[in-house]
TIVO-2410 file (N, C-alpha, C; in nm, 3 decimals):
# residues 97
REC num residu      c1      c2      c3 atome chaine
REC   1      M   0.091  -4.971   3.800     N      A
REC   1      M   0.214  -4.909   3.848    CA      A
REC   1      M   0.225  -4.932   3.999     C      A
REC   2      R   0.339  -4.978   4.041     N      A
REC   2      R   0.363  -5.006   4.182    CA      A
REC   2      R   0.437  -4.889   4.244     C      A
REC   3      T   0.389  -4.844   4.358     N      A
REC   3      T   0.458  -4.736   4.428    CA      A
REC   3      T   0.507  -4.787   4.562     C      A
REC   4      E   0.624  -4.742   4.599     N      A
REC   4      E   0.682  -4.779   4.727    CA      A
REC   4      E   0.639  -4.677   4.832     C      A
REC   5      T   0.600  -4.724   4.947     N      A
REC   5      T   0.560  -4.637   5.056    CA      A
REC   5      T   0.681  -4.606   5.142     C      A
REC   6      I   0.692  -4.481   5.181     N      A
REC   6      I   0.802  -4.441   5.269    CA      A
REC   6      I   0.766  -4.482   5.411     C      A
REC   7      K   0.852  -4.558   5.474     N      A
REC   7      K   0.828  -4.599   5.612    CA      A
REC   7      K   0.866  -4.484   5.704     C      A
REC   8      V   0.769  -4.439   5.780     N      A
REC   8      V   0.790  -4.331   5.874    CA      A
REC   8      V   0.845  -4.389   6.004     C      A
REC   9      P   0.953  -4.332   6.057     N      A
REC   9      P   1.008  -4.383   6.183    CA      A
REC   9      P   0.909  -4.370   6.299     C      A
REC  10      D   0.928  -4.452   6.400     N      A
REC  10      D   0.840  -4.448   6.517    CA      A
REC  10      D   0.846  -4.311   6.584     C      A
REC  11      Q   0.730  -4.267   6.634     N      A
REC  11      Q   0.719  -4.138   6.702    CA      A
REC  11      Q   0.809  -4.133   6.825     C      A
REC  12      G   0.866  -4.018   6.850     N      A
REC  12      G   0.947  -3.996   6.969    CA      A
REC  12      G   1.093  -4.035   6.954     C      A
REC  13      T   1.131  -4.091   6.843     N      A
REC  13      T   1.270  -4.129   6.823    CA      A
REC  13      T   1.346  -4.016   6.753     C      A
REC  14      Y   1.475  -4.025   6.759     N      A
REC  14      Y   1.560  -3.926   6.692    CA      A
REC  14      Y   1.537  -3.931   6.541     C      A
REC  15      Q   1.520  -4.051   6.487     N      A
REC  15      Q   1.495  -4.065   6.344    CA      A
REC  15      Q   1.364  -3.997   6.303     C      A
REC  16      S   1.262  -4.003   6.388     N      A
REC  16      S   1.135  -3.938   6.355    CA      A
REC  16      S   1.151  -3.786   6.355     C      A
REC  17      Q   1.235  -3.734   6.445     N      A
REC  17      Q   1.261  -3.590   6.447    CA      A
REC  17      Q   1.333  -3.547   6.319     C      A
REC  18      L   1.432  -3.626   6.278     N      A
REC  18      L   1.504  -3.596   6.154    CA      A
REC  18      L   1.411  -3.606   6.033     C      A
REC  19      F   1.328  -3.710   6.031     N      A
REC  19      F   1.234  -3.728   5.921    CA      A
REC  19      F   1.140  -3.608   5.911     C      A
REC  20      A   1.086  -3.565   6.025     N      A
REC  20      A   0.994  -3.451   6.026    CA      A
REC  20      A   1.066  -3.324   5.978     C      A
REC  21      Y   1.188  -3.305   6.023     N      A
REC  21      Y   1.264  -3.186   5.983    CA      A
REC  21      Y   1.288  -3.183   5.833     C      A
REC  22      W   1.338  -3.295   5.778     N      A
REC  22      W   1.372  -3.296   5.636    CA      A
REC  22      W   1.249  -3.298   5.547     C      A
REC  23      S   1.141  -3.362   5.590     N      A
REC  23      S   1.021  -3.359   5.507    CA      A
REC  23      S   0.960  -3.219   5.506     C      A
REC  24      D   0.964  -3.149   5.620     N      A
REC  24      D   0.917  -3.009   5.623    CA      A
REC  24      D   1.006  -2.921   5.536     C      A
REC  25      E   1.136  -2.943   5.545     N      A
REC  25      E   1.232  -2.865   5.464    CA      A
REC  25      E   1.207  -2.887   5.316     C      A
REC  26      F   1.181  -3.012   5.277     N      A
REC  26      F   1.154  -3.043   5.137    CA      A
REC  26      F   1.029  -2.971   5.089     C      A
REC  27      R   0.922  -2.977   5.171     N      A
REC  27      R   0.797  -2.910   5.134    CA      A
REC  27      R   0.818  -2.760   5.121     C      A
REC  28      E   0.893  -2.700   5.213     N      A
REC  28      E   0.915  -2.556   5.211    CA      A
REC  28      E   0.995  -2.512   5.090     C      A
REC  29      T   1.099  -2.587   5.055     N      A
REC  29      T   1.189  -2.542   4.949    CA      A
REC  29      T   1.139  -2.577   4.810     C      A
REC  30      N   1.054  -2.678   4.797     N      A
REC  30      N   1.011  -2.721   4.665    CA      A
REC  30      N   0.865  -2.688   4.634     C      A
REC  31      A   0.793  -2.629   4.726     N      A
REC  31      A   0.650  -2.605   4.704    CA      A
REC  31      A   0.627  -2.511   4.586     C      A
REC  32      D   0.701  -2.401   4.579     N      A
REC  32      D   0.680  -2.304   4.472    CA      A
REC  32      D   0.711  -2.367   4.337     C      A
REC  33      H   0.821  -2.438   4.329     N      A
REC  33      H   0.862  -2.500   4.204    CA      A
REC  33      H   0.762  -2.607   4.162     C      A
REC  34      S   0.718  -2.689   4.256     N      A
REC  34      S   0.621  -2.794   4.226    CA      A
REC  34      S   0.488  -2.736   4.180     C      A
REC  35      A   0.445  -2.630   4.245     N      A
REC  35      A   0.319  -2.565   4.207    CA      A
REC  35      A   0.329  -2.509   4.066     C      A
REC  36      Y   0.440  -2.447   4.035     N      A
REC  36      Y   0.460  -2.390   3.901    CA      A
REC  36      Y   0.455  -2.499   3.795     C      A
REC  37      I   0.527  -2.608   3.819     N      A
REC  37      I   0.530  -2.718   3.722    CA      A
REC  37      I   0.391  -2.781   3.708     C      A
REC  38      A   0.323  -2.804   3.819     N      A
REC  38      A   0.191  -2.867   3.815    CA      A
REC  38      A   0.092  -2.782   3.735     C      A
REC  39      L   0.086  -2.652   3.764     N      A
REC  39      L  -0.007  -2.566   3.693    CA      A
REC  39      L   0.031  -2.551   3.546     C      A
REC  40      N   0.161  -2.545   3.519     N      A
REC  40      N   0.208  -2.530   3.382    CA      A
REC  40      N   0.172  -2.654   3.300     C      A
REC  41      F   0.199  -2.773   3.355     N      A
REC  41      F   0.166  -2.896   3.282    CA      A
REC  41      F   0.016  -2.916   3.268     C      A
REC  42      A  -0.061  -2.866   3.363     N      A
REC  42      A  -0.207  -2.878   3.354    CA      A
REC  42      A  -0.264  -2.781   3.250     C      A
REC  43      G  -0.182  -2.685   3.207     N      A
REC  43      G  -0.227  -2.589   3.107    CA      A
REC  43      G  -0.314  -2.479   3.161     C      A
REC  44      V  -0.308  -2.456   3.291     N      A
REC  44      V  -0.395  -2.356   3.352    CA      A
REC  44      V  -0.316  -2.241   3.415     C      A
REC  45      L  -0.188  -2.234   3.387     N      A
REC  45      L  -0.104  -2.133   3.451    CA      A
REC  45      L  -0.153  -1.991   3.421     C      A
REC  46      D  -0.182  -1.963   3.294     N      A
REC  46      D  -0.226  -1.828   3.258    CA      A
REC  46      D  -0.361  -1.793   3.320     C      A
REC  47      A  -0.453  -1.887   3.319     N      A
REC  47      A  -0.585  -1.862   3.379    CA      A
REC  47      A  -0.573  -1.840   3.529     C      A
REC  48      C  -0.489  -1.918   3.595     N      A
REC  48      C  -0.469  -1.903   3.740    CA      A
REC  48      C  -0.401  -1.770   3.771     C      A
REC  49      R  -0.303  -1.734   3.690     N      A
REC  49      R  -0.233  -1.607   3.709    CA      A
REC  49      R  -0.331  -1.490   3.698     C      A
REC  50      S  -0.415  -1.494   3.597     N      A
REC  50      S  -0.512  -1.387   3.574    CA      A
REC  50      S  -0.610  -1.376   3.691     C      A
REC  51      K  -0.663  -1.490   3.736     N      A
REC  51      K  -0.758  -1.490   3.847    CA      A
REC  51      K  -0.692  -1.441   3.976     C      A
REC  52      L  -0.568  -1.485   4.003     N      A
REC  52      L  -0.498  -1.443   4.123    CA      A
REC  52      L  -0.476  -1.292   4.123     C      A
REC  53      H  -0.431  -1.238   4.011     N      A
REC  53      H  -0.407  -1.094   4.003    CA      A
REC  53      H  -0.536  -1.014   4.020     C      A
REC  54      T  -0.645  -1.063   3.963     N      A
REC  54      T  -0.775  -0.996   3.976    CA      A
REC  54      T  -0.820  -0.993   4.122     C      A
REC  55      L  -0.809  -1.107   4.189     N      A
REC  55      L  -0.851  -1.114   4.329    CA      A
REC  55      L  -0.762  -1.028   4.420     C      A
REC  56      I  -0.632  -1.032   4.398     N      A
REC  56      I  -0.542  -0.951   4.480    CA      A
REC  56      I  -0.567  -0.803   4.456     C      A
REC  57      Q  -0.591  -0.765   4.331     N      A
REC  57      Q  -0.621  -0.625   4.301    CA      A
REC  57      Q  -0.749  -0.581   4.370     C      A
REC  58      H  -0.851  -0.667   4.368     N      A
REC  58      H  -0.978  -0.635   4.435    CA      A
REC  58      H  -0.955  -0.611   4.585     C      A
REC  59      H  -0.883  -0.702   4.649     N      A
REC  59      H  -0.859  -0.688   4.794    CA      A
REC  59      H  -0.765  -0.571   4.823     C      A
REC  60      S  -0.671  -0.544   4.736     N      A
REC  60      S  -0.579  -0.431   4.757    CA      A
REC  60      S  -0.652  -0.298   4.754     C      A
REC  61      Q  -0.755  -0.288   4.673     N      A
REC  61      Q  -0.833  -0.164   4.665    CA      A
REC  61      Q  -0.905  -0.135   4.796     C      A
REC  62      H  -0.934  -0.238   4.872     N      A
REC  62      H  -1.010  -0.222   4.997    CA      A
REC  62      H  -0.923  -0.225   5.122     C      A
REC  63      L  -0.790  -0.227   5.106     N      A
REC  63      L  -0.702  -0.231   5.223    CA      A
REC  63      L  -0.714  -0.107   5.310     C      A
REC  64      A  -0.743   0.007   5.250     N      A
REC  64      A  -0.748   0.132   5.326    CA      A
REC  64      A  -0.879   0.147   5.405     C      A
REC  65      D  -0.978   0.063   5.379     N      A
REC  65      D  -1.104   0.071   5.453    CA      A
REC  65      D  -1.080   0.045   5.600     C      A
REC  66      K  -1.133   0.133   5.683     N      A
REC  66      K  -1.114   0.116   5.827    CA      A
REC  66      K  -1.188  -0.008   5.879     C      A
REC  67      S  -1.304  -0.035   5.824     N      A
REC  67      S  -1.385  -0.145   5.878    CA      A
REC  67      S  -1.337  -0.282   5.832     C      A
REC  68      G  -1.285  -0.293   5.709     N      A
REC  68      G  -1.250  -0.426   5.659    CA      A
REC  68      G  -1.108  -0.441   5.612     C      A
REC  69      G  -1.021  -0.346   5.644     N      A
REC  69      G  -0.883  -0.352   5.597    CA      A
REC  69      G  -0.809  -0.476   5.642     C      A
REC  70      D  -0.827  -0.514   5.768     N      A
REC  70      D  -0.760  -0.634   5.820    CA      A
REC  70      D  -0.809  -0.759   5.749     C      A
REC  71      R  -0.939  -0.764   5.724     N      A
REC  71      R  -0.997  -0.880   5.657    CA      A
REC  71      R  -0.941  -0.894   5.515     C      A
REC  72      H  -0.926  -0.782   5.445     N      A
REC  72      H  -0.871  -0.786   5.309    CA      A
REC  72      H  -0.722  -0.820   5.311     C      A
REC  73      S  -0.652  -0.776   5.412     N      A
REC  73      S  -0.511  -0.811   5.425    CA      A
REC  73      S  -0.495  -0.961   5.446     C      A
REC  74      R  -0.581  -1.020   5.530     N      A
REC  74      R  -0.577  -1.165   5.553    CA      A
REC  74      R  -0.614  -1.240   5.425     C      A
REC  75      A  -0.708  -1.187   5.349     N      A
REC  75      A  -0.749  -1.251   5.224    CA      A
REC  75      A  -0.633  -1.253   5.125     C      A
REC  76      I  -0.556  -1.144   5.117     N      A
REC  76      I  -0.440  -1.140   5.029    CA      A
REC  76      I  -0.336  -1.242   5.073     C      A
REC  77      A  -0.313  -1.251   5.203     N      A
REC  77      A  -0.216  -1.349   5.255    CA      A
REC  77      A  -0.260  -1.491   5.221     C      A
REC  78      R  -0.390  -1.521   5.235     N      A
REC  78      R  -0.440  -1.654   5.200    CA      A
REC  78      R  -0.424  -1.682   5.052     C      A
REC  79      L  -0.450  -1.583   4.968     N      A
REC  79      L  -0.433  -1.600   4.823    CA      A
REC  79      L  -0.288  -1.631   4.788     C      A
REC  80      Q  -0.195  -1.562   4.854     N      A
REC  80      Q  -0.054  -1.583   4.825    CA      A
REC  80      Q  -0.006  -1.719   4.874     C      A
REC  81      N  -0.078  -1.781   4.966     N      A
REC  81      N  -0.041  -1.913   5.018    CA      A
REC  81      N  -0.106  -2.027   4.941     C      A
REC  82      T  -0.181  -1.995   4.837     N      A
REC  82      T  -0.240  -2.101   4.756    CA      A
REC  82      T  -0.137  -2.156   4.659     C      A
REC  83      M  -0.174  -2.262   4.592     N      A
REC  83      M  -0.085  -2.321   4.492    CA      A
REC  83      M  -0.055  -2.220   4.382     C      A
REC  84      T  -0.155  -2.145   4.340     N      A
REC  84      T  -0.135  -2.045   4.236    CA      A
REC  84      T  -0.041  -1.936   4.285     C      A
REC  85      G  -0.059  -1.892   4.408     N      A
REC  85      G   0.030  -1.790   4.464    CA      A
REC  85      G   0.173  -1.839   4.472     C      A
REC  86      A   0.190  -1.964   4.509     N      A
REC  86      A   0.325  -2.022   4.515    CA      A
REC  86      A   0.388  -2.027   4.377     C      A
REC  87      A   0.309  -2.065   4.278     N      A
REC  87      A   0.361  -2.072   4.141    CA      A
REC  87      A   0.400  -1.933   4.090     C      A
REC  88      M   0.319  -1.834   4.119     N      A
REC  88      M   0.350  -1.698   4.074    CA      A
REC  88      M   0.473  -1.644   4.147     C      A
REC  89      S   0.488  -1.679   4.273     N      A
REC  89      S   0.606  -1.639   4.349    CA      A
REC  89      S   0.731  -1.700   4.289     C      A
REC  90      Y   0.724  -1.827   4.256     N      A
REC  90      Y   0.838  -1.895   4.193    CA      A
REC  90      Y   0.871  -1.830   4.059     C      A
REC  91      E   0.767  -1.803   3.982     N      A
REC  91      E   0.789  -1.743   3.849    CA      A
REC  91      E   0.853  -1.605   3.861     C      A
REC  92      S   0.809  -1.525   3.956     N      A
REC  92      S   0.867  -1.391   3.970    CA      A
REC  92      S   1.012  -1.398   4.019     C      A
REC  93      C   1.043  -1.492   4.108     N      A
REC  93      C   1.181  -1.509   4.154    CA      A
REC  93      C   1.269  -1.558   4.040     C      A
REC  94      F   1.217  -1.648   3.959     N      A
REC  94      F   1.292  -1.704   3.847    CA      A
REC  94      F   1.326  -1.594   3.746     C      A
REC  95      R   1.234  -1.504   3.722     N      A
REC  95      R   1.256  -1.398   3.625    CA      A
REC  95      R   1.358  -1.295   3.672     C      A
REC  96      R   1.372  -1.279   3.805     N      A
REC  96      R   1.467  -1.182   3.859    CA      A
REC  96      R   1.611  -1.227   3.843     C      A
REC  97      H   1.634  -1.357   3.832     N      A
REC  97      H   1.771  -1.409   3.824    CA      A
REC  97      H   1.818  -1.421   3.684     C      A
***
């Protein structure tokens, strides 16, 4: 299978600024949907969902701790920024509509 490479414009040009803007925009708007599709097709969506909820529940229980509350809050944020977290976010938004 032959794949075409996208030619990136030269650094410092207006075209490179536009390319960076639109590629970032594409990643931001399609990440949740892509993660959901990837995990679903891989057949691991349910297992990932279960593991994510277990880990978030564990860290949520320790949020009130004075000594480690910030650490657990950061751990929850990192979990939500994973591919699984993105897929679950997409799934919950999809169900609301």
